[in-house]
DRENDO-1510 file (C-alpha; in Angstrom, 1 decimal, always signed):
<recs>
REC; n; res; u; v; w
REC; 1; MET; +0.0; +0.1; -0.1 .
REC; 2; ASP; +1.1; +3.4; -0.9 .
REC; 3; LYS; +2.0; +5.6; +2.5 .
REC; 4; GLY; +3.6; +8.5; +0.6 .
REC; 5; LEU; +7.0; +6.9; -0.5 .
REC; 6; GLY; +7.1; +6.6; -4.5 .
REC; 7; PHE; +9.4; +6.6; -8.0 .
REC; 8; ALA; +8.7; +9.2; -10.1 .
REC; 9; ASP; +8.4; +8.6; -13.7 .
REC; 10; ASP; +12.4; +9.7; -14.1 .
REC; 11; GLY; +12.9; +6.8; -11.6 .
REC; 12; ARG; +13.6; +9.5; -8.8 .
REC; 13; MET; +11.8; +8.6; -4.9 .
REC; 14; THR; +9.1; +11.3; -4.5 .
REC; 15; MET; +7.5; +11.2; -0.8 .
REC; 16; GLU; +4.3; +13.1; -0.3 .
REC; 17; ALA; +4.9; +16.0; +2.5 .
REC; 18; PRO; +3.3; +15.2; +5.2 .
REC; 19; LYS; +0.3; +17.6; +6.0 .
REC; 20; ARG; -0.6; +19.7; +9.1 .
REC; 21; SER; -4.3; +20.0; +10.8 .
REC; 22; THR; -4.7; +24.1; +10.9 .
REC; 23; THR; -5.7; +24.5; +14.7 .
REC; 24; LEU; -4.0; +22.1; +17.5 .
REC; 25; ARG; -7.2; +21.3; +18.7 .
REC; 26; GLU; -8.2; +19.6; +15.9 .
REC; 27; ARG; -5.0; +17.7; +16.1 .
REC; 28; LEU; -5.6; +16.2; +18.8 .
REC; 29; ARG; -9.4; +15.0; +17.7 .
REC; 30; ARG; -7.4; +12.8; +15.1 .
REC; 31; ALA; -6.9; +10.1; +17.7 .
REC; 32; ASP; -9.7; +8.2; +18.8 .
REC; 33; PRO; -11.8; +8.9; +21.5 .
REC; 34; LYS; -12.1; +5.3; +22.6 .
REC; 35; LEU; -8.4; +4.7; +22.2 .
REC; 36; THR; -8.4; +6.1; +26.6 .
REC; 37; ILE; -10.4; +7.2; +29.1 .
REC; 38; PRO; -11.3; +10.7; +30.4 .
REC; 39; ALA; -8.2; +12.2; +32.6 .
REC; 40; SER; -11.3; +13.2; +34.9 .
REC; 41; VAL; -11.9; +9.6; +35.9 .
REC; 42; ALA; -10.5; +8.0; +38.6 .
REC; 43; VAL; -9.4; +4.1; +37.5 .
REC; 44; THR; -9.5; +3.1; +41.0 .
REC; 45; GLU; -13.7; +4.3; +40.3 .
REC; 46; MET; -14.5; +2.2; +36.8 .
REC; 47; GLU; -16.7; -0.5; +37.0 .
REC; 48; PRO; -15.4; -4.0; +37.7 .
REC; 49; GLY; -15.0; -6.5; +34.7 .
REC; 50; VAL; -12.2; -7.9; +32.3 .
REC; 51; LYS; -12.9; -10.0; +29.2 .
REC; 52; VAL; -11.1; -12.9; +29.4 .
REC; 53; SER; -8.7; -13.0; +26.0 .
REC; 54; GLN; -6.9; -16.5; +26.2 .
REC; 55; VAL; -7.3; -19.8; +28.1 .
REC; 56; ARG; -4.8; -22.5; +27.6 .
REC; 57; PRO; -6.1; -25.7; +26.5 .
REC; 58; GLY; -5.3; -28.2; +29.9 .
REC; 59; SER; -4.7; -25.4; +32.5 .
REC; 60; LEU; -5.8; -24.8; +35.5 .
REC; 61; GLY; -8.8; -22.0; +33.8 .
REC; 62; ASP; -9.4; -25.0; +31.0 .
REC; 63; ARG; -10.7; -27.4; +33.7 .
REC; 64; ALA; -12.4; -24.9; +35.8 .
REC; 65; GLY; -14.4; -24.5; +32.5 .
REC; 66; LEU; -13.5; -20.6; +31.8 .
REC; 67; LEU; -14.0; -19.7; +28.1 .
REC; 68; PRO; -12.7; -16.4; +26.0 .
REC; 69; GLY; -15.2; -13.6; +25.4 .
REC; 70; GLU; -16.2; -14.0; +29.2 .
REC; 71; LYS; -16.3; -11.5; +31.8 .
REC; 72; LEU; -14.4; -11.9; +34.9 .
REC; 73; THR; -15.9; -9.3; +37.6 .
REC; 74; TYR; -14.3; -10.4; +41.0 .
REC; 75; VAL; -11.8; -12.7; +42.2 .
REC; 76; ASN; -11.8; -13.4; +46.1 .
REC; 77; GLY; -14.5; -10.2; +46.5 .
REC; 78; GLU; -12.2; -8.1; +45.3 .
REC; 79; PRO; -13.2; -5.8; +42.1 .
REC; 80; ILE; -10.7; -7.0; +38.5 .
REC; 81; ARG; -10.9; -3.5; +36.7 .
REC; 82; ASP; -7.9; -4.4; +34.7 .
REC; 83; THR; -4.6; -6.9; +34.3 .
REC; 84; VAL; -3.3; -5.5; +36.8 .
REC; 85; ASP; -6.0; -6.6; +39.7 .
REC; 86; PHE; -6.2; -9.6; +37.9 .
REC; 87; PHE; -2.6; -10.5; +38.6 .
REC; 88; PHE; -2.7; -9.2; +42.0 .
REC; 89; HIS; -5.5; -10.8; +43.1 .
REC; 90; ALA; -5.2; -14.2; +41.5 .
REC; 91; GLY; -1.4; -14.7; +41.7 .
REC; 92; GLY; -0.6; -14.7; +45.2 .
REC; 93; GLU; -3.8; -17.0; +46.8 .
REC; 94; GLU; -4.0; -21.3; +46.8 .
REC; 95; GLU; -7.9; -20.8; +46.8 .
REC; 96; LEU; -9.8; -18.5; +44.3 .
REC; 97; GLU; -13.5; -17.7; +43.7 .
REC; 98; LEU; -14.6; -16.2; +40.9 .
REC; 99; GLU; -17.3; -14.4; +39.0 .
REC; 100; ILE; -17.8; -14.6; +35.9 .
REC; 101; TYR; -20.3; -13.5; +33.2 .
REC; 102; ASN; -20.6; -15.4; +30.1 .
REC; 103; ALA; -21.9; -13.3; +26.6 .
REC; 104; ALA; -25.5; -13.6; +27.6 .
REC; 105; GLY; -25.1; -12.0; +31.1 .
REC; 106; GLU; -25.3; -14.9; +32.8 .
REC; 107; ALA; -23.6; -15.0; +36.0 .
REC; 108; ARG; -21.4; -18.2; +37.6 .
REC; 109; THR; -19.2; -18.4; +40.1 .
REC; 110; VAL; -16.1; -20.7; +39.5 .
REC; 111; VAL; -14.0; -22.1; +42.1 .
REC; 112; ILE; -10.2; -22.7; +41.5 .
REC; 113; VAL; -7.8; -24.5; +44.2 .
REC; 114; LYS; -4.3; -24.2; +43.1 .
REC; 115; ASP; -1.6; -26.5; +44.1 .
REC; 116; SER; +0.1; -23.9; +45.4 .
REC; 117; PRO; +0.2; -19.7; +45.8 .
REC; 118; ASP; +2.2; -19.5; +42.7 .
REC; 119; SER; +0.6; -22.0; +40.3 .
REC; 120; VAL; -0.2; -20.5; +37.2 .
REC; 121; LEU; -3.8; -20.2; +36.1 .
REC; 122; GLY; -3.2; -20.4; +32.6 .
REC; 123; VAL; -5.8; -17.1; +31.8 .
REC; 124; GLU; -5.1; -14.2; +30.0 .
REC; 125; VAL; -7.4; -11.4; +30.1 .
REC; 126; GLU; -7.8; -8.1; +27.6 .
REC; 127; GLN; -5.6; -5.6; +28.0 .
REC; 128; PHE; -7.4; -2.0; +29.4 .
REC; 129; THR; -8.3; +0.6; +27.9 .
REC; 130; THR; -5.5; +3.7; +28.9 .
REC; 131; GLN; -6.1; +6.6; +30.7 .
REC; 132; HIS; -5.9; +10.1; +28.4 .
REC; 133; CYS; -3.5; +13.2; +29.5 .
REC; 134; GLY; -5.2; +16.1; +30.0 .
REC; 135; CYS; -1.8; +18.4; +30.0 .
REC; 136; ASN; -0.6; +20.6; +26.8 .
REC; 137; CYS; +2.8; +20.5; +28.0 .
REC; 138; VAL; +4.7; +22.9; +25.5 .
REC; 139; PHE; +7.1; +20.1; +24.7 .
REC; 140; CYS; +4.8; +17.3; +24.0 .
REC; 141; PHE; +5.5; +15.3; +21.2 .
REC; 142; VAL; +2.1; +14.8; +20.2 .
REC; 143; HIS; +1.0; +18.9; +19.6 .
REC; 144; GLN; +4.1; +18.4; +18.0 .
REC; 145; LEU; +2.6; +15.7; +14.8 .
REC; 146; PRO; +2.4; +16.3; +11.3 .
REC; 147; ASP; -0.9; +14.4; +9.5 .
REC; 148; ASN; -0.5; +11.2; +8.1 .
REC; 149; MET; +1.4; +9.6; +10.8 .
REC; 150; ARG; +0.6; +6.0; +12.6 .
REC; 151; LYS; -3.0; +6.4; +14.6 .
REC; 152; SER; -1.4; +5.3; +18.2 .
REC; 153; LEU; +0.7; +8.0; +17.9 .
REC; 154; TYR; -1.9; +10.7; +18.3 .
REC; 155; VAL; -2.8; +9.0; +21.5 .
REC; 156; LYS; -1.9; +11.5; +24.9 .
REC; 157; ASP; -1.9; +8.6; +27.7 .
REC; 158; GLU; -0.9; +9.4; +31.0 .
REC; 159; ASP; -1.5; +5.8; +32.8 .
REC; 160; TYR; +0.2; +5.2; +36.3 .
REC; 161; ARG; -0.4; +1.3; +35.4 .
REC; 162; LEU; +1.5; +1.8; +32.1 .
REC; 163; SER; +4.1; +3.4; +33.9 .
REC; 164; PHE; +4.7; +0.3; +36.4 .
REC; 165; MET; +4.3; -2.1; +34.0 .
REC; 166; GLN; +6.3; -0.8; +30.9 .
REC; 167; GLY; +8.3; +2.1; +32.6 .
REC; 168; SER; +6.1; +4.7; +30.5 .
REC; 169; TYR; +6.2; +8.4; +32.1 .
REC; 170; VAL; +3.5; +10.2; +34.0 .
REC; 171; THR; +3.1; +13.9; +35.2 .
REC; 172; GLY; +1.0; +12.2; +38.3 .
REC; 173; THR; -1.5; +15.4; +37.4 .
REC; 174; THR; -4.2; +12.6; +36.7 .
REC; 175; LEU; -3.5; +10.5; +40.2 .
REC; 176; LYS; -6.6; +10.7; +42.6 .
REC; 177; ASP; -6.7; +9.4; +46.0 .
REC; 178; SER; -8.1; +6.3; +45.4 .
REC; 179; ASP; -5.6; +5.6; +42.8 .
REC; 180; LEU; -3.2; +6.4; +45.3 .
REC; 181; GLU; -4.1; +3.6; +47.9 .
REC; 182; ARG; -4.3; +1.6; +45.5 .
REC; 183; ILE; -0.7; +2.1; +43.9 .
REC; 184; ALA; +0.0; +1.8; +48.4 .
REC; 185; ARG; -1.9; -1.6; +48.4 .
REC; 186; GLN; -1.0; -3.7; +45.0 .
REC; 187; ARG; +2.8; -2.1; +46.0 .
REC; 188; LEU; +3.4; -0.7; +42.0 .
REC; 189; SER; +6.7; +0.2; +42.3 .
REC; 190; PRO; +8.8; +1.1; +41.0 .
REC; 191; MET; +6.9; +4.1; +39.0 .
REC; 192; TYR; +8.1; +6.7; +36.1 .
REC; 193; LEU; +7.7; +10.2; +36.6 .
REC; 194; SER; +7.6; +13.2; +34.8 .
REC; 195; VAL; +8.8; +16.1; +37.1 .
REC; 196; HIS; +10.3; +18.7; +35.0 .
REC; 197; ALA; +10.2; +21.3; +38.1 .
REC; 198; VAL; +9.1; +21.2; +41.7 .
REC; 199; ASP; +8.4; +24.8; +41.5 .
REC; 200; GLU; +4.5; +24.4; +41.1 .
REC; 201; GLU; +3.6; +28.0; +39.1 .
REC; 202; LEU; +6.3; +27.0; +36.9 .
REC; 203; ARG; +5.6; +23.0; +36.9 .
REC; 204; ARG; +1.7; +24.2; +35.6 .
REC; 205; TRP; +3.2; +26.3; +32.7 .
REC; 206; LEU; +5.4; +24.1; +31.6 .
REC; 207; LEU; +2.6; +21.3; +31.8 .
REC; 208; GLY; +0.0; +23.2; +30.6 .
REC; 209; LEU; -2.2; +23.1; +33.4 .
REC; 210; LYS; -4.4; +25.8; +35.6 .
REC; 211; LYS; -4.4; +23.5; +38.2 .
REC; 212; ALA; -2.5; +20.2; +38.9 .
REC; 213; ARG; -1.9; +17.7; +42.2 .
REC; 214; PRO; +1.3; +19.4; +43.4 .
REC; 215; ILE; +4.5; +17.1; +43.0 .
REC; 216; LEU; +5.4; +17.3; +46.4 .
REC; 217; GLU; +2.5; +15.7; +47.2 .
REC; 218; VAL; +3.1; +12.2; +45.5 .
REC; 219; LEU; +6.6; +11.8; +46.5 .
REC; 220; LYS; +6.1; +12.7; +50.0 .
REC; 221; PHE; +3.1; +9.6; +49.4 .
REC; 222; PHE; +5.6; +7.8; +47.5 .
REC; 223; LYS; +8.5; +8.4; +50.2 .
REC; 224; LYS; +5.7; +7.5; +53.1 .
REC; 225; HIS; +5.1; +4.1; +51.5 .
REC; 226; ARG; +7.9; +2.9; +50.9 .
REC; 227; LEU; +7.8; +3.2; +47.2 .
REC; 228; GLU; +10.2; +3.7; +44.4 .
REC; 229; MET; +9.9; +6.7; +41.7 .
REC; 230; HIS; +12.3; +6.9; +38.9 .
REC; 231; THR; +12.1; +10.3; +37.4 .
REC; 232; GLN; +12.9; +12.8; +34.2 .
REC; 233; ILE; +13.3; +16.4; +33.5 .
REC; 234; VAL; +12.3; +17.6; +30.0 .
REC; 235; LEU; +15.0; +20.5; +30.1 .
REC; 236; CYS; +13.9; +23.5; +27.9 .
REC; 237; PRO; +16.6; +26.5; +27.8 .
REC; 238; GLU; +15.5; +29.7; +30.0 .
REC; 239; LYS; +12.4; +28.0; +31.6 .
REC; 240; ASN; +13.9; +25.4; +33.8 .
REC; 241; ASP; +17.4; +25.0; +33.7 .
REC; 242; GLY; +20.3; +27.4; +35.7 .
REC; 243; ALA; +18.6; +28.2; +39.6 .
REC; 244; GLN; +15.8; +26.4; +38.6 .
REC; 245; LEU; +16.9; +23.0; +38.3 .
REC; 246; GLN; +19.3; +23.3; +40.9 .
REC; 247; ARG; +16.1; +23.8; +43.1 .
REC; 248; THR; +14.3; +20.6; +41.5 .
REC; 249; LEU; +17.2; +18.4; +42.3 .
REC; 250; ASP; +18.1; +19.4; +45.8 .
REC; 251; THR; +14.4; +18.4; +46.3 .
REC; 252; LEU; +14.4; +15.0; +44.3 .
REC; 253; LEU; +17.7; +14.5; +45.9 .
REC; 254; SER; +15.9; +14.9; +49.3 .
REC; 255; PHE; +13.6; +11.7; +48.6 .
REC; 256; TYR; +16.3; +9.3; +47.8 .
REC; 257; PRO; +16.5; +6.4; +47.7 .
REC; 258; THR; +12.9; +6.9; +47.1 .
REC; 259; VAL; +14.2; +8.5; +43.8 .
REC; 260; PRO; +16.9; +6.3; +43.1 .
REC; 261; SER; +17.5; +7.8; +39.5 .
REC; 262; ILE; +17.0; +11.3; +37.5 .
REC; 263; ALA; +16.9; +11.6; +34.3 .
REC; 264; ILE; +17.9; +15.4; +32.1 .
REC; 265; VAL; +16.8; +15.1; +29.1 .
REC; 266; PRO; +17.3; +17.8; +26.5 .
REC; 267; LEU; +14.0; +19.6; +24.5 .
REC; 268; GLY; +12.8; +18.3; +21.6 .
REC; 269; MET; +10.9; +20.1; +19.3 .
REC; 270; THR; +9.8; +19.5; +15.1 .
REC; 271; LYS; +9.0; +21.3; +12.6 .
REC; 272; TRP; +5.3; +21.5; +13.5 .
REC; 273; ARG; +4.8; +23.5; +16.5 .
REC; 274; ASP; +2.1; +25.5; +14.9 .
REC; 275; GLY; +0.0; +27.0; +17.9 .
REC; 276; LEU; +2.5; +25.9; +20.7 .
REC; 277; PRO; +4.6; +28.4; +23.0 .
REC; 278; PRO; +8.1; +29.7; +21.3 .
REC; 279; MET; +10.9; +28.2; +23.2 .
REC; 280; VAL; +14.5; +28.3; +22.3 .
REC; 281; PRO; +16.2; +25.5; +21.3 .
REC; 282; VAL; +18.9; +23.2; +22.2 .
REC; 283; THR; +22.0; +24.1; +20.5 .
REC; 284; LYS; +25.0; +22.7; +20.3 .
REC; 285; GLU; +26.9; +26.0; +21.9 .
REC; 286; TYR; +24.0; +25.2; +24.6 .
REC; 287; ALA; +24.6; +21.6; +25.3 .
REC; 288; ARG; +28.4; +22.1; +25.6 .
REC; 289; LYS; +27.8; +24.9; +28.2 .
REC; 290; PHE; +25.0; +22.9; +30.4 .
REC; 291; ILE; +27.2; +20.1; +30.4 .
REC; 292; ARG; +30.1; +21.8; +31.7 .
REC; 293; GLY; +28.6; +24.0; +34.0 .
REC; 294; LEU; +26.6; +21.2; +35.7 .
REC; 295; LYS; +29.6; +18.4; +35.4 .
REC; 296; PRO; +30.8; +19.5; +39.0 .
REC; 297; ARG; +27.0; +18.8; +40.6 .
REC; 298; LEU; +26.8; +15.6; +39.0 .
REC; 299; ARG; +29.9; +14.6; +40.5 .
REC; 300; GLU; +29.2; +16.1; +43.8 .
REC; 301; ILE; +25.8; +14.0; +43.6 .
REC; 302; GLU; +27.6; +10.6; +42.7 .
REC; 303; ALA; +30.4; +11.6; +45.8 .
REC; 304; LYS; +27.7; +11.9; +48.1 .
REC; 305; TYR; +25.3; +8.7; +47.3 .
REC; 306; GLY; +27.8; +6.2; +46.2 .
REC; 307; GLU; +25.8; +6.5; +42.5 .
REC; 308; PRO; +25.2; +8.6; +39.3 .
REC; 309; VAL; +21.9; +9.2; +41.0 .
REC; 310; ALA; +21.6; +12.6; +38.5 .
REC; 311; MET; +22.2; +11.5; +35.0 .
REC; 312; LEU; +22.6; +13.6; +31.8 .
REC; 313; ALA; +20.6; +11.8; +28.8 .
REC; 314; ASP; +23.7; +10.9; +26.3 .
REC; 315; GLU; +22.1; +13.0; +24.1 .
REC; 316; TRP; +23.5; +15.8; +25.2 .
REC; 317; TYR; +26.5; +14.6; +25.0 .
REC; 318; LEU; +26.5; +14.0; +20.9 .
REC; 319; ILE; +24.6; +17.4; +20.3 .
REC; 320; ALA; +27.3; +19.0; +21.9 .
REC; 321; GLY; +30.6; +16.8; +20.6 .
REC; 322; MET; +31.5; +15.3; +23.6 .
REC; 323; ALA; +32.7; +12.3; +24.8 .
REC; 324; VAL; +29.6; +10.3; +26.2 .
REC; 325; PRO; +30.0; +8.5; +29.8 .
REC; 326; ARG; +30.4; +5.0; +31.0 .
REC; 327; TYR; +28.5; +3.4; +33.1 .
REC; 328; THR; +30.2; +0.5; +34.1 .
REC; 329; GLN; +29.2; +1.1; +37.7 .
REC; 330; PHE; +25.6; -0.2; +36.3 .
REC; 331; ASP; +24.5; -3.8; +35.6 .
REC; 332; SER; +21.3; -3.1; +34.5 .
REC; 333; ILE; +21.5; +1.5; +34.1 .
REC; 334; PRO; +18.0; +2.2; +35.2 .
REC; 335; GLN; +17.2; +5.1; +33.1 .
REC; 336; LEU; +18.3; +3.2; +29.5 .
REC; 337; GLU; +14.6; +4.6; +28.4 .
REC; 338; ASN; +16.0; +8.1; +28.9 .
REC; 339; GLY; +18.5; +7.8; +26.5 .
REC; 340; VAL; +21.1; +7.2; +29.5 .
REC; 341; GLY; +23.5; +5.0; +28.4 .
REC; 342; MET; +22.9; +3.8; +25.1 .
REC; 343; VAL; +26.1; +4.1; +24.0 .
REC; 344; TYR; +28.2; +2.7; +26.6 .
REC; 345; HIS; +25.2; -0.4; +26.3 .
REC; 346; PHE; +25.0; -0.5; +22.2 .
REC; 347; TYR; +29.5; -1.6; +22.8 .
REC; 348; ARG; +28.8; -3.9; +26.1 .
REC; 349; ASP; +29.2; -6.9; +23.4 .
REC; 350; PHE; +31.9; -5.3; +21.6 .
REC; 351; ASN; +34.8; -7.9; +22.0 .
REC; 352; ALA; +32.4; -10.5; +21.1 .
REC; 353; ALA; +32.1; -8.9; +18.1 .
REC; 354; LYS; +35.5; -8.4; +17.8 .
REC; 355; LYS; +36.2; -12.1; +18.3 .
REC; 356; LEU; +33.9; -12.8; +15.1 .
REC; 357; MET; +35.0; -10.2; +12.8 .
REC; 358; PRO; +36.8; -12.6; +10.0 .
REC; 359; LYS; +40.6; -11.0; +8.7 .
REC; 360; LYS; +38.7; -11.9; +5.3 .
REC; 361; LEU; +35.9; -12.3; +2.9 .
REC; 362; ALA; +35.6; -14.4; -0.1 .
REC; 363; ARG; +33.5; -11.7; -1.6 .
REC; 364; PRO; +33.5; -8.1; -1.5 .
REC; 365; TRP; +30.3; -6.8; +0.4 .
REC; 366; ARG; +29.5; -3.6; +0.7 .
REC; 367; VAL; +27.4; -2.1; +3.7 .
REC; 368; ALA; +25.6; +1.4; +4.5 .
REC; 369; ALA; +24.6; +1.4; +8.1 .
REC; 370; ILE; +21.8; +4.2; +8.1 .
REC; 371; THR; +21.2; +6.4; +11.5 .
REC; 372; SER; +20.4; +9.6; +12.0 .
REC; 373; THR; +22.4; +12.7; +12.2 .
REC; 374; LEU; +23.9; +12.1; +16.0 .
REC; 375; SER; +25.0; +8.9; +15.0 .
REC; 376; PRO; +27.8; +8.7; +13.2 .
REC; 377; PRO; +30.5; +9.0; +16.1 .
REC; 378; VAL; +28.6; +6.5; +17.6 .
REC; 379; LEU; +29.4; +3.9; +15.0 .
REC; 380; LYS; +32.9; +5.3; +14.0 .
REC; 381; LYS; +34.2; +2.5; +17.1 .
REC; 382; LEU; +32.3; -0.3; +15.2 .
REC; 383; VAL; +32.8; +0.7; +11.5 .
REC; 384; ASP; +36.5; +0.6; +12.2 .
REC; 385; LEU; +36.3; -2.5; +12.9 .
REC; 386; CYS; +35.0; -3.9; +9.9 .
REC; 387; ARG; +37.4; -1.9; +7.5 .
REC; 388; THR; +39.8; -4.7; +9.4 .
REC; 389; CYS; +38.5; -7.3; +7.5 .
REC; 390; GLU; +39.4; -7.1; +3.9 .
REC; 391; GLY; +36.4; -6.7; +1.1 .
REC; 392; LEU; +34.0; -6.0; +3.9 .
REC; 393; THR; +33.1; -1.7; +3.6 .
REC; 394; VAL; +31.1; -0.4; +6.2 .
REC; 395; ASP; +29.5; +3.1; +5.3 .
REC; 396; VAL; +27.5; +5.3; +8.0 .
REC; 397; ILE; +24.9; +7.2; +6.0 .
REC; 398; PRO; +23.3; +10.1; +8.6 .
REC; 399; VAL; +19.5; +10.9; +7.4 .
REC; 400; VAL; +18.0; +14.6; +7.4 .
REC; 401; ASN; +14.8; +14.2; +9.1 .
REC; 402; GLU; +12.9; +16.1; +7.0 .
REC; 403; VAL; +9.7; +14.7; +8.7 .
REC; 404; PHE; +9.8; +16.0; +11.9 .
REC; 405; GLY; +12.6; +19.1; +11.4 .
REC; 406; GLU; +16.4; +18.8; +10.8 .
REC; 407; SER; +16.6; +19.8; +14.8 .
REC; 408; ILE; +15.9; +15.9; +15.4 .
REC; 409; HIS; +18.1; +13.9; +15.6 .
REC; 410; VAL; +17.6; +11.0; +17.0 .
REC; 411; THR; +17.3; +6.8; +15.5 .
REC; 412; GLY; +13.9; +6.4; +17.0 .
REC; 413; LEU; +12.2; +9.0; +14.8 .
REC; 414; LEU; +13.7; +8.5; +11.5 .
REC; 415; THR; +10.8; +7.2; +8.9 .
REC; 416; GLY; +9.9; +5.1; +6.4 .
REC; 417; GLY; +9.9; +7.8; +3.0 .
REC; 418; ASP; +13.0; +9.2; +4.8 .
REC; 419; LEU; +15.1; +6.4; +5.0 .
REC; 420; GLY; +13.5; +5.4; +1.6 .
REC; 421; LYS; +14.9; +8.7; +0.1 .
REC; 422; ALA; +18.2; +7.9; +2.0 .
REC; 423; ILE; +18.6; +4.6; +0.3 .
REC; 424; LYS; +17.4; +6.0; -3.1 .
REC; 425; HIS; +20.3; +8.4; -3.1 .
REC; 426; HIS; +23.2; +5.4; -2.2 .
REC; 427; PRO; +22.2; +2.8; -4.5 .
REC; 428; PHE; +24.9; +1.2; -4.1 .
REC; 429; TYR; +25.5; -1.1; -1.7 .
REC; 430; ASP; +24.2; -4.7; -1.1 .
REC; 431; GLN; +23.2; -4.5; +2.6 .
REC; 432; TYR; +21.3; -2.1; +4.4 .
REC; 433; LEU; +21.6; -2.0; +8.2 .
REC; 434; LEU; +18.6; +0.3; +9.7 .
REC; 435; PRO; +18.0; +0.6; +13.3 .
REC; 436; GLY; +15.2; -1.4; +15.2 .
REC; 437; ASN; +14.6; +1.8; +17.3 .
REC; 438; CYS; +12.5; +3.3; +14.4 .
REC; 439; LEU; +10.5; +0.5; +13.6 .
REC; 440; ARG; +7.3; -1.2; +15.8 .
REC; 441; LYS; +8.0; -4.7; +17.0 .
REC; 442; TYR; +4.5; -6.5; +16.2 .
REC; 443; ASP; +3.9; -5.2; +12.6 .
REC; 444; GLU; +7.5; -3.6; +11.4 .
REC; 445; LYS; +5.7; -0.4; +11.1 .
REC; 446; PHE; +7.9; +3.1; +10.9 .
REC; 447; LEU; +6.2; +6.1; +12.3 .
REC; 448; ASP; +5.2; +7.2; +9.2 .
REC; 449; ASP; +2.7; +4.2; +9.0 .
REC; 450; MET; +4.9; +3.0; +6.1 .
REC; 451; THR; +5.8; -1.1; +6.9 .
REC; 452; LEU; +9.2; -2.9; +6.9 .
REC; 453; LEU; +8.4; -4.9; +3.6 .
REC; 454; GLU; +6.7; -2.3; +1.9 .
REC; 455; LEU; +9.9; -0.3; +2.3 .
REC; 456; ARG; +12.0; -3.1; +0.9 .
REC; 457; GLU; +9.1; -3.4; -2.1 .
REC; 458; GLU; +9.7; +0.1; -3.0 .
REC; 459; THR; +13.8; +0.2; -2.8 .
REC; 460; GLY; +14.2; -3.3; -3.8 .
REC; 461; LYS; +17.0; -3.7; -1.6 .
REC; 462; LEU; +18.5; -5.8; +0.5 .
REC; 463; LEU; +17.7; -4.0; +4.2 .
REC; 464; SER; +18.2; -5.4; +7.5 .
REC; 465; PRO; +17.6; -3.7; +11.0 .
REC; 466; VAL; +20.1; -4.2; +13.7 .
REC; 467; LEU; +17.7; -4.7; +16.9 .
REC; 468; GLY; +20.7; -5.1; +19.6 .
REC; 469; GLY; +24.4; -4.1; +20.1 .
REC; 470; ALA; +27.5; -4.3; +18.7 .
REC; 471; LEU; +27.6; -8.1; +18.3 .
REC; 472; ASP; +23.9; -7.6; +16.4 .
REC; 473; PHE; +25.4; -5.2; +14.4 .
REC; 474; VAL; +28.2; -7.6; +13.2 .
REC; 475; GLU; +26.2; -10.7; +13.0 .
REC; 476; THR; +24.0; -8.6; +11.3 .
REC; 477; ILE; +26.6; -8.3; +8.6 .
REC; 478; LEU; +27.7; -11.5; +8.3 .
REC; 479; GLU; +24.9; -13.1; +8.0 .
REC; 480; GLN; +24.5; -12.1; +4.5 .
REC; 481; ALA; +27.9; -11.8; +3.7 .
REC; 482; VAL; +28.9; -15.3; +4.8 .
REC; 483; GLY; +25.9; -17.1; +5.4 .
REC; 484; ALA; +27.5; -16.7; +9.0 .
REC; 485; VAL; +24.9; -18.1; +11.7 .
REC; 486; HIS; +22.7; -15.3; +13.4 .
REC; 487; HIS; +21.8; -15.7; +17.0 .
REC; 488; GLU; +18.5; -14.7; +18.3 .
REC; 489; VAL; +18.4; -11.5; +19.6 .
REC; 490; LYS; +17.7; -10.9; +23.0 .
REC; 491; ASP; +15.6; -8.1; +22.5 .
REC; 492; HIS; +17.7; -4.9; +23.7 .
REC; 493; PRO; +16.2; -3.5; +26.7 .
REC; 494; PHE; +15.6; +0.2; +25.2 .
REC; 495; LEU; +14.0; -1.1; +22.7 .
REC; 496; VAL; +11.4; -3.4; +24.7 .
REC; 497; LYS; +10.8; +0.1; +26.1 .
REC; 498; HIS; +10.7; +1.8; +23.1 .
REC; 499; TRP; +8.4; -0.9; +21.4 .
REC; 500; ALA; +6.3; -0.8; +24.5 .
REC; 501; ASN; +5.2; +2.4; +24.3 .
REC; 502; SER; +5.0; +2.6; +20.7 .
</recs>
């Protein structure tokens, strides 16, 4: 299906420019309202009832007579409103009393006795509808989208359940008292909170709200109930930097270890900001000055707490053209989904990749590693390794993001259209490596709704997404170049989080 990428009569690749609705209100109407529940609704006050989606044959649920399509409303007298309730109430008890409604609306009670509390029911229930985000953040990505993107991108969600399950960030503005009580009771920790500022007037401005639950209330609640909350600050030049940032850091650090990590990420602005407040962009000069000015404070924090609690996303260093930090002290980097330690993590299996690289290929093999404009320095180490193999040529092809604008320079926001044009302009390669995080995992769709299959058909080229780190990069090449074994990739942690939120 044509998604706007095609070929002109003379063979040149063409792409229909994304269109923009006339007002912000119209843009937000593109999302199906059925995809979210209103921000004003407390999740805990919703009517109980989740639909059974699957029953594994021979399982406890199957033997008890549960059927797909039936509605489960209560477990041991506790209301079941979503998957979180289901796993919490059905997961740790030996005897379960389930209230079930069939398709005709007829109720029955089913009692299941498990061998142990950890025994698996073999029952899956449908995913819940996410809660709508009522914020109008000045940096909201949804507000900066053109038309003709993937439909799910226009959904603004703010759901603490997804924060717990998938690590997506929430502002806490939709949390009701009953939601907080449920979080404490069910120990939904850790969660991920977008703070941005602790000055409430500034925070409300950044969130685009006249009223919002004070962030200190949420932090104090989590501390009282010994729940963890990873935090992020979207840094907007001349807004929440300087003294405001120091105040925010001071406040969040006072809640350590309730707040075990703070990620500071740079403001991202697409070219589609009609109707949004003017903002100062993060330039190379600003990034360099910001990093140098904050570095003493970051070192002080690490010395005090014995770990780098406050961290800058790698993007800061790449924008600034500075060396990216290594995080050798972490087995698992807590803010990887925010781009903290991505470069370091990408190279953790570099030694294995180095051992795999042959000295010579039986036939020449030319590879184009297509990436964002910030990433060529990141790939230099791998390219240098590939150059030690006679007959193997690997060139890095940076792609300007024409859909979102030149200021967007991360791989996850590259579209099929922009990638296709880059491939057409560099046609003399045997293989093209694509960054795995610009695809949605389950249907291999790019942000502009084009599929990987469609891009392969349009270009007629061998396109290979890289789904892991340095080792997968090398294996992806050698699989095609010499028929080497390409081991099944254990999903890169960043991609897991990226796919979960796409």
